[in-house]
TILUMTOR-479699 format. One line per 4 residues: number of its first residue (from 1); their letters; for each residue x, y, z of C-alpha. Coordinates in nm, 2 decimals, padded with zeros to 4 digits. Last residue first. Layout:
// residues N
NUM) A) X/Y/Z ~ ...
END
This chain:
// residues 278
278) DESK) -02.39/-01.52/04.06 ~ -02.35/-01.51/03.67 ~ -01.99/-01.53/03.57 ~ -01.87/-01.23/03.39
274) LPTA) -01.68/-01.35/03.05 ~ -01.35/-01.23/03.03 ~ -01.28/-00.96/02.79 ~ -01.17/-00.97/02.42
270) EREL) -01.03/-00.68/02.25 ~ -00.70/-00.83/02.26 ~ -00.83/-01.17/02.07 ~ -00.99/-00.94/01.81
266) LYLE) -00.65/-00.77/01.74 ~ -00.47/-01.09/01.72 ~ -00.75/-01.23/01.50 ~ -00.70/-00.96/01.27
262) NVLL) -00.33/-01.03/01.25 ~ -00.42/-01.35/01.14 ~ -00.64/-01.20/00.85 ~ -00.32/-00.97/00.76
258) FERF) -00.11/-01.27/00.75 ~ -00.34/-01.45/00.51 ~ -00.35/-01.16/00.27 ~ -00.01/-01.12/00.26
254) QHIQ) 00.04/-01.50/00.18 ~ -00.24/-01.49/-00.08 ~ -00.04/-01.20/-00.26 ~ 00.29/-01.38/-00.23
250) NEDK) 00.17/-01.69/-00.44 ~ 00.08/-02.04/-00.32 ~ 00.15/-02.40/-00.36 ~ 00.12/-02.53/-00.03
246) ERHT) 00.29/-02.81/00.14 ~ 00.05/-03.03/00.37 ~ -00.04/-03.06/00.69 ~ 00.02/-02.73/00.87
242) RANR) -00.03/-02.51/00.61 ~ -00.40/-02.68/00.54 ~ -00.46/-02.69/00.90 ~ -00.37/-02.32/00.94
238) FAKY) -00.59/-02.20/00.66 ~ -00.94/-02.31/00.62 ~ -00.99/-02.46/00.96 ~ -00.79/-02.21/01.16
234) TNTF) -00.97/-01.92/00.97 ~ -01.30/-02.10/01.04 ~ -01.25/-02.13/01.42 ~ -01.11/-01.78/01.46
230) LNAR) -01.37/-01.60/01.25 ~ -01.66/-01.83/01.39 ~ -01.58/-01.64/01.74 ~ -01.63/-01.28/01.56
226) GDIE) -01.96/-01.42/01.39 ~ -02.10/-01.57/01.71 ~ -02.00/-01.22/01.91 ~ -02.20/-01.04/01.62
222) SNDP) -02.49/-01.26/01.64 ~ -02.51/-01.19/02.02 ~ -02.59/-00.85/01.93 ~ -02.51/-00.53/02.12
218) LDWT) -02.15/-00.61/02.17 ~ -01.91/-00.61/02.45 ~ -01.67/-00.87/02.35 ~ -01.63/-01.25/02.45
214) LCAK) -01.38/-01.45/02.67 ~ -01.42/-01.79/02.85 ~ -01.73/-01.93/02.65 ~ -01.99/-02.16/02.75
210) PPLF) -02.29/-02.01/02.60 ~ -02.14/-01.91/02.36 ~ -01.83/-01.95/02.14 ~ -01.51/-01.77/02.23
206) AQSF) -01.27/-01.99/02.43 ~ -01.43/-02.31/02.39 ~ -01.46/-02.28/02.01 ~ -01.12/-02.12/01.99
202) LKSS) -00.96/-02.44/02.16 ~ -01.16/-02.67/01.91 ~ -01.04/-02.45/01.62 ~ -00.65/-02.53/01.70
198) HESL) -00.56/-02.70/02.03 ~ -00.75/-02.77/02.35 ~ -00.57/-02.70/02.70 ~ -00.77/-02.45/02.85
194) GTRT) -00.66/-02.22/03.11 ~ -00.83/-01.90/02.97 ~ -00.58/-01.64/02.92 ~ -00.27/-01.90/02.91
190) RVID) -00.45/-02.12/02.65 ~ -00.53/-01.80/02.46 ~ -00.19/-01.67/02.42 ~ -00.06/-02.02/02.33
186) ELRK) -00.30/-02.06/02.05 ~ -00.20/-01.69/01.92 ~ 00.15/-01.81/01.93 ~ 00.10/-02.15/01.73
182) YAKL) -00.09/-01.97/01.46 ~ 00.18/-01.65/01.45 ~ 00.47/-01.92/01.42 ~ 00.31/-02.11/01.13
178) LASD) 00.25/-01.75/00.94 ~ 00.61/-01.67/00.99 ~ 00.75/-02.00/00.90 ~ 00.53/-01.96/00.57
174) PDQK) 00.64/-01.62/00.48 ~ 01.01/-01.69/00.52 ~ 01.24/-01.37/00.43 ~ 00.97/-01.09/00.45
170) FLLA) 00.76/-01.29/00.69 ~ 01.03/-01.24/00.97 ~ 00.97/-00.91/00.99 ~ 00.63/-00.93/01.04
166) LDFI) 00.69/-01.22/01.27 ~ 00.87/-00.98/01.49 ~ 00.56/-00.74/01.50 ~ 00.35/-01.04/01.60
162) RDDL) 00.29/-00.95/01.97 ~ 00.28/-00.57/01.85 ~ -00.05/-00.62/01.67 ~ 00.00/-00.48/01.31
158) ISYP) -00.22/-00.17/01.21 ~ 00.09/00.06/01.18 ~ 00.32/-00.20/00.99 ~ 00.10/-00.20/00.71
154) LEFP) 00.27/-00.51/00.56 ~ 00.47/-00.42/00.23 ~ 00.43/-00.53/-00.13 ~ 00.48/-00.21/-00.32
150) YYHK) 00.26/-00.11/-00.59 ~ 00.35/-00.17/-00.94 ~ 00.20/-00.50/-00.98 ~ -00.12/-00.33/-00.93
146) PNEA) -00.13/-00.18/-01.28 ~ -00.26/-00.44/-01.49 ~ -00.48/-00.65/-01.24 ~ -00.83/-00.47/-01.34
142) EAIE) -00.75/-00.47/-01.71 ~ -00.85/-00.10/-01.80 ~ -00.49/00.01/-01.87 ~ -00.46/-00.22/-02.17
138) KRFP) -00.78/-00.10/-02.31 ~ -00.69/00.29/-02.24 ~ -00.34/00.27/-02.41 ~ -00.40/00.51/-02.71
134) YIYD) -00.64/00.71/-02.51 ~ -00.41/00.77/-02.21 ~ -00.19/01.04/-02.35 ~ -00.49/01.23/-02.49
130) HLRI) -00.67/01.20/-02.19 ~ -00.40/01.45/-02.03 ~ -00.49/01.71/-02.31 ~ -00.65/01.99/-02.14
126) PRII) -00.75/02.26/-02.32 ~ -00.53/02.45/-02.20 ~ -00.19/02.38/-02.06 ~ -00.15/02.53/-01.74
122) KQNF) 00.06/02.89/-01.71 ~ 00.36/02.87/-01.49 ~ 00.33/02.97/-01.12 ~ 00.39/02.62/-01.01
118) LTDI) 00.69/02.58/-01.22 ~ 00.83/02.92/-01.15 ~ 00.79/02.85/-00.76 ~ 00.97/02.52/-00.78
114) DVDN) 01.25/02.65/-01.01 ~ 01.31/02.99/-00.76 ~ 01.32/02.70/-00.48 ~ 01.61/02.53/-00.66
110) LSSH) 01.60/02.23/-00.89 ~ 01.94/02.01/-00.90 ~ 01.85/01.66/-00.88 ~ 02.05/01.58/-01.23
106) NIKK) 01.75/01.44/-01.37 ~ 01.53/01.75/-01.26 ~ 01.80/01.97/-01.35 ~ 01.81/01.81/-01.73
102) IIKP) 01.43/01.86/-01.77 ~ 01.46/02.20/-01.66 ~ 01.70/02.30/-01.89 ~ 01.53/02.14/-02.19
98) SVVI) 01.25/02.37/-02.12 ~ 00.89/02.33/-01.96 ~ 00.57/02.30/-02.08 ~ 00.28/02.26/-01.81
94) EETE) 00.03/01.99/-01.76 ~ -00.23/01.93/-01.46 ~ -00.30/01.66/-01.22 ~ -00.55/01.66/-00.92
90) IQHK) -00.48/01.34/-00.73 ~ -00.80/01.15/-00.71 ~ -00.62/00.81/-00.65 ~ -00.77/00.67/-00.96
86) KLLS) -00.66/00.98/-01.14 ~ -00.32/00.95/-01.04 ~ -00.32/00.58/-01.13 ~ -00.45/00.70/-01.47
82) LATA) -00.20/00.96/-01.53 ~ 00.10/00.70/-01.45 ~ -00.05/00.42/-01.68 ~ -00.04/00.66/-01.97
78) LGKP) 00.28/00.77/-01.89 ~ 00.40/00.42/-01.87 ~ 00.23/00.33/-02.19 ~ 00.41/00.65/-02.34
74) GEGP) 00.76/00.51/-02.25 ~ 00.68/00.16/-02.32 ~ 00.61/00.22/-02.70 ~ 00.35/00.31/-02.93
70) YGSS) 00.47/00.64/-03.06 ~ 00.42/01.01/-02.94 ~ 00.48/01.02/-02.58 ~ 00.76/00.98/-02.31
66) FGSR) 00.82/00.88/-01.94 ~ 01.13/00.84/-01.75 ~ 01.20/01.19/-01.70 ~ 01.27/01.20/-01.31
62) IIYY) 01.00/01.20/-01.05 ~ 01.00/01.49/-00.84 ~ 00.83/01.48/-00.51 ~ 00.78/01.83/-00.34
58) SDIS) 00.68/01.89/00.04 ~ 00.41/02.18/00.05 ~ 00.25/02.05/00.38 ~ -00.05/01.89/00.17
54) NRLI) 00.16/01.72/-00.05 ~ 00.29/01.81/-00.40 ~ 00.40/01.62/-00.71 ~ 00.64/01.69/-00.96
50) FAHT) 00.63/01.48/-01.28 ~ 00.84/01.41/-01.58 ~ 00.79/01.40/-01.97 ~ 00.99/01.39/-02.28
46) QQNT) 00.78/01.43/-02.62 ~ 00.80/01.79/-02.66 ~ 00.96/01.89/-02.32 ~ 00.64/01.81/-02.10
42) LLLA) 00.63/01.83/-01.68 ~ 00.32/01.69/-01.54 ~ 00.24/01.88/-01.25 ~ 00.07/01.67/-00.94
38) YNLD) -00.15/01.77/-00.68 ~ -00.30/01.63/-00.35 ~ -00.06/01.39/-00.19 ~ -00.19/01.33/00.15
34) PYVQ) -00.16/00.94/00.13 ~ 00.21/00.97/00.14 ~ 00.35/00.59/00.16 ~ 00.13/00.43/-00.11
30) ILNC) 00.12/00.71/-00.36 ~ 00.48/00.73/-00.34 ~ 00.57/00.39/-00.37 ~ 00.30/00.39/-00.67
26) LSIL) 00.51/00.68/-00.82 ~ 00.84/00.52/-00.78 ~ 00.72/00.18/-00.94 ~ 00.63/00.37/-01.24
22) CTQT) 00.96/00.56/-01.24 ~ 01.15/00.27/-01.22 ~ 00.92/00.10/-01.52 ~ 00.97/00.39/-01.72
18) IGAE) 01.37/00.38/-01.75 ~ 01.49/00.72/-01.94 ~ 01.57/00.93/-01.63 ~ 01.56/00.72/-01.32
14) GIYE) 01.27/00.73/-01.05 ~ 01.26/00.95/-00.73 ~ 01.37/01.28/-00.64 ~ 01.29/01.43/-00.32
10) LHYY) 01.25/01.80/-00.25 ~ 01.18/01.98/00.09 ~ 01.13/02.34/00.00 ~ 01.41/02.58/00.19
6) NETK) 01.66/02.64/-00.08 ~ 01.89/02.93/-00.01 ~ 01.96/03.15/-00.31 ~ 02.32/03.27/-00.38
2) FM) 02.38/03.60/-00.37 ~ 02.56/03.76/-00.67
END
């Protein structure tokens, strides 16, 4: 017999029988791969796994950490997973598979023939995905409920290069990273403008008309004022509090603040010296 070569790109994630790791893996997948466009729910009686496909036909297999048919964590996790896929507009359908396929999924041993067979298999009709969601609809409807499954990670692709090192520090010491980001931005603006002020007063002199040193090429002066006030108000609202007292804050607030400071860096980079009138 000839051995079939495997050409498809397959990645296995999650742990069989452990719903939480499978949900976290699904949210990581959705966050990292925005081009996911199709999902198959693989059902063997009350045991379920997923296989997701993206636009270039890579396949991501979530092991059988989901279940159905009773009021427990596995069925609730399945309902959450299906709701997340719907929320992200990833088309999802269901097929019935054999115990052998579930075993191969859990042992990371699917081959190309298996993949082709699964994606050519008859889809379950009528669609019963909502039946898995319905018993848990009230819990899933809570706005904050599924969010903790998404990874806490800064979007490196949009970070200003000048604070990339602070983004790495942020993982271990968010407060220190934020304070250094504020101080560094002040140093950058002082170097560009020759001003010697600090905090919001520095940014008022640097960006606020009519005596600003830096500005933006915008058609409306109110937009320029708005951007300038972002600097002064951010320092008043966040930097001053962080500098003068110990803050009791959660991780989400720290992420939001770092991204806000990053926006100031990006705006500063876009600002140009104000042309003096002859």
